[in-house]
C-alpha positions in Angstrom: 105.2 67.4 14.5 106.0 67.2 18.1 109.9 66.2 18.7 110.0 62.8 17.9 111.9 62.0 21.4 108.8 63.1 23.2 107.6 59.3 21.9 110.2 57.2 22.9 110.6 56.1 26.7 111.7 58.3 29.2 114.1 57.0 32.0 116.5 59.1 33.4 119.1 58.7 35.9 120.3 61.8 36.3 123.0 62.6 39.1 122.9 65.7 41.4 120.3 67.2 39.2 119.4 70.3 41.2 119.7 71.5 44.5 122.3 73.3 47.0 122.8 70.2 49.8 121.2 70.9 53.0 122.7 72.7 55.7 124.6 70.2 57.7 124.3 72.6 60.9 120.6 72.6 60.9 119.6 69.5 59.6 118.5 66.9 62.1 119.4 62.7 61.2 116.4 61.4 59.3 114.9 57.4 59.7 115.1 57.2 56.0 117.8 57.0 53.5 116.2 57.8 51.0 113.1 60.4 50.1 111.4 59.5 47.2 109.4 62.5 45.6 106.1 61.1 43.7 103.6 63.1 41.6 101.3 61.4 39.3 99.4 63.7 36.2 96.0 62.2 34.9 93.6 62.2 32.9 90.9 64.6 33.6 87.8 66.7 32.1 86.4 70.4 33.1 83.2 68.6 33.6 82.7 67.1 37.4 82.7 64.0 38.3 86.3 63.5 36.2 86.4 60.6 33.3 85.9 56.9 34.7 88.6 55.5 35.0 91.0 58.0 35.4 94.3 57.0 34.1 97.7 58.2 35.3 99.6 60.2 32.0 102.8 60.9 33.6 104.5 59.0 36.4 107.6 60.9 37.5 109.8 60.2 40.9 113.0 62.5 42.2 115.4 59.8 44.6 116.5 62.2 46.9 119.4 62.3 49.7 118.5 61.7 52.9 121.1 63.5 54.6 122.1 66.1 51.6 118.2 66.6 50.2 120.0 66.9 46.5 118.0 64.8 44.3 120.7 62.1 42.8 118.7 60.2 40.5 115.4 60.6 38.2 112.9 58.2 36.7 110.4 59.9 34.7 107.7 58.2 32.3 105.0 59.1 30.3 101.8 56.6 30.2 99.5 55.9 27.4 96.1 56.0 28.7 94.0 52.8 27.5 90.2 54.1 27.9 90.1 57.5 27.3 93.0 57.9 24.8 92.6 61.0 23.3 93.5 63.9 26.2 90.8 66.3 26.8 92.0 70.1 26.1 91.2 70.7 29.7 93.8 68.1 30.0 96.4 69.6 28.1 95.8 72.8 29.7 96.0 71.8 33.0 99.1 69.9 32.9 100.9 70.8 29.8 100.6 67.1 28.2 99.6 67.1 24.9 98.6 64.3 22.3 101.9 63.6 21.3 104.0 63.2 24.7 101.8 60.3 25.4 100.7 58.6 22.4 103.2 55.7 21.5 104.5 55.6 25.3 104.3 52.3 27.1 100.6 51.4 29.4 100.7 51.2 32.4 101.6 48.4 33.6 104.2 48.2 31.4 105.6 51.4 33.3 104.9 50.1 37.0 107.7 47.3 35.3 110.0 49.9 34.1 110.0 51.5 37.7 110.5 48.5 39.7 113.9 47.9 37.9 114.7 51.5 38.3 114.5 50.9 42.1 116.4 48.3 41.6 118.9 49.9 39.6 119.1 52.5 42.2 119.6 50.0 45.4 116.7 50.9 46.4 115.1 47.5 47.5 118.3 46.0 49.0 120.9 43.9 49.5 121.8 45.6 51.8 117.8 47.1 52.8 117.4 51.1 52.8 115.0 52.7 54.4 112.7 54.9 52.0 109.9 56.6 52.2 107.5 58.3 49.3 107.2 61.9 49.4 103.8 63.3 48.2 101.8 66.9 48.1 98.5 65.6 49.6 97.3 62.2 49.8 95.6 61.5 46.3 98.5 60.0 44.5 99.4 56.8 46.5 95.7 56.4 48.2 93.3 57.2 45.7 94.9 57.5 42.3 97.8 54.6 41.9 94.9 52.0 44.2 92.1 53.2 41.9 93.8 52.7 38.8 95.8 49.1 39.6 92.0 48.0 41.1 90.1 48.5 37.6 93.2 47.0 35.7 93.4 44.1 38.1 97.4 45.3 38.5 98.2 44.0 42.2 100.1 47.3 43.9 103.5 46.8 44.9 104.4 47.0 48.6 106.7 49.9 48.4 103.9 52.1 47.0 101.8 51.4 50.1 102.9 53.8 52.5 103.8 57.9 52.0 104.6 60.9 54.0 101.9 63.5 52.7 103.9 66.4 53.2 101.6 68.5 53.8 101.0 66.9 57.3 104.3 67.5 58.1 104.5 70.9 56.8 101.4 71.8 59.5 103.4 69.4 62.0 106.7 71.9 61.3 104.9 75.3 61.0 101.6 74.9 61.8 100.1 76.5 58.8 97.7 74.1 56.8 99.3 74.4 53.1 96.1 74.4 50.5 98.2 74.2 47.4 102.0 73.7 46.5 102.5 77.4 44.5 101.1 78.6 47.8 103.2 76.8 50.6 106.3 77.9 47.7 105.6 81.6 48.5 105.4 80.5 52.5 108.8 79.7 51.9 109.7 81.9 50.2 110.9 79.7 47.8 111.7 79.7 43.4 108.8 78.0 41.4 110.3 76.1 39.0 108.9 75.4 35.8 104.6 74.8 36.0 102.3 74.0 38.3 100.3 70.8 37.3 103.5 69.6 35.7 104.5 66.4 37.2 108.1 66.7 36.8 108.0 70.2 38.1 105.8 69.8 41.0 108.1 66.9 42.1 111.3 69.4 42.4 108.8 72.1 43.7 107.8 69.4 46.4 111.6 68.4 46.7 112.4 72.1 47.5 109.6 72.0 50.3 111.3 68.9 51.9 115.0 70.2 52.1 113.3 73.5 53.6 111.5 71.8 56.2 115.0 69.5 56.9 116.8 73.0 57.3 114.2 73.8 59.6 114.6 71.1 62.0 112.0 68.9 60.7 112.0 65.1 61.2 110.4 62.8 59.0 107.7 60.1 59.5 105.6 58.2 57.6 101.6 59.7 57.6 99.8 57.8 55.5 99.1 54.0 54.9 97.2 51.9 52.5 95.5 48.6 53.4 97.9 45.6 52.9 95.3 43.3 51.3 95.8 45.5 48.3 99.2 45.3 47.6 101.7 42.4 46.5 105.1 41.6 48.4 108.1 42.6 45.9 111.5 40.4 46.1 114.1 42.6 47.7 116.7 41.3 44.7 114.4 39.4 42.4 113.3 40.4 39.1 110.0 42.8 38.6 106.8 41.1 40.0 104.3 40.1 37.1 101.9 43.1 37.3 
């Protein structure tokens, strides 16, 4: 039987989890106090198109300091799917997520509320107001996956999840090279890969490594993607989580 601990909500607030501080000699001042590195994993199958609806089954976010580029805190939660409750063998092979890791976990709307609580507890929503940017490897996570699932289940998208930095675009701006995959990008940067590809939390750590590498090369990050505001709900800077 799988470890019982994986059945419990996973809500981490670990400090300085990884990574050396970025070199102060080369890092230019960034317009953001914190970067929130995010990488969803979702239900999938070998057949095309993927199952409808696709549902997020892993929701990991790293809080990265915008000056030192150290990981200061982690939110990590597995999510129980509602529609396609049984994970396909392909999904398990791809992500490393087995059935026991999602059974009895919270459903998506509860995880969104937990994430909002984490954002508040980390002081990311003020006061005082912080300049925060989500970072993804590609546009899929926040341009397609999150709004698609929210739309299907009639859940508003929190406003702070409607803009992001696509690290692929930042990478090509800084290097002139378009990165096709995360492993290829790590190889280009001569960075060691942490864990397995398509584990959401491992991918987050690897994305954070590339983020730091670009900062050390003098790159200044900017928001590259936006979601139409009509799909979002405003969230109070100091109040409780919105009713999702």
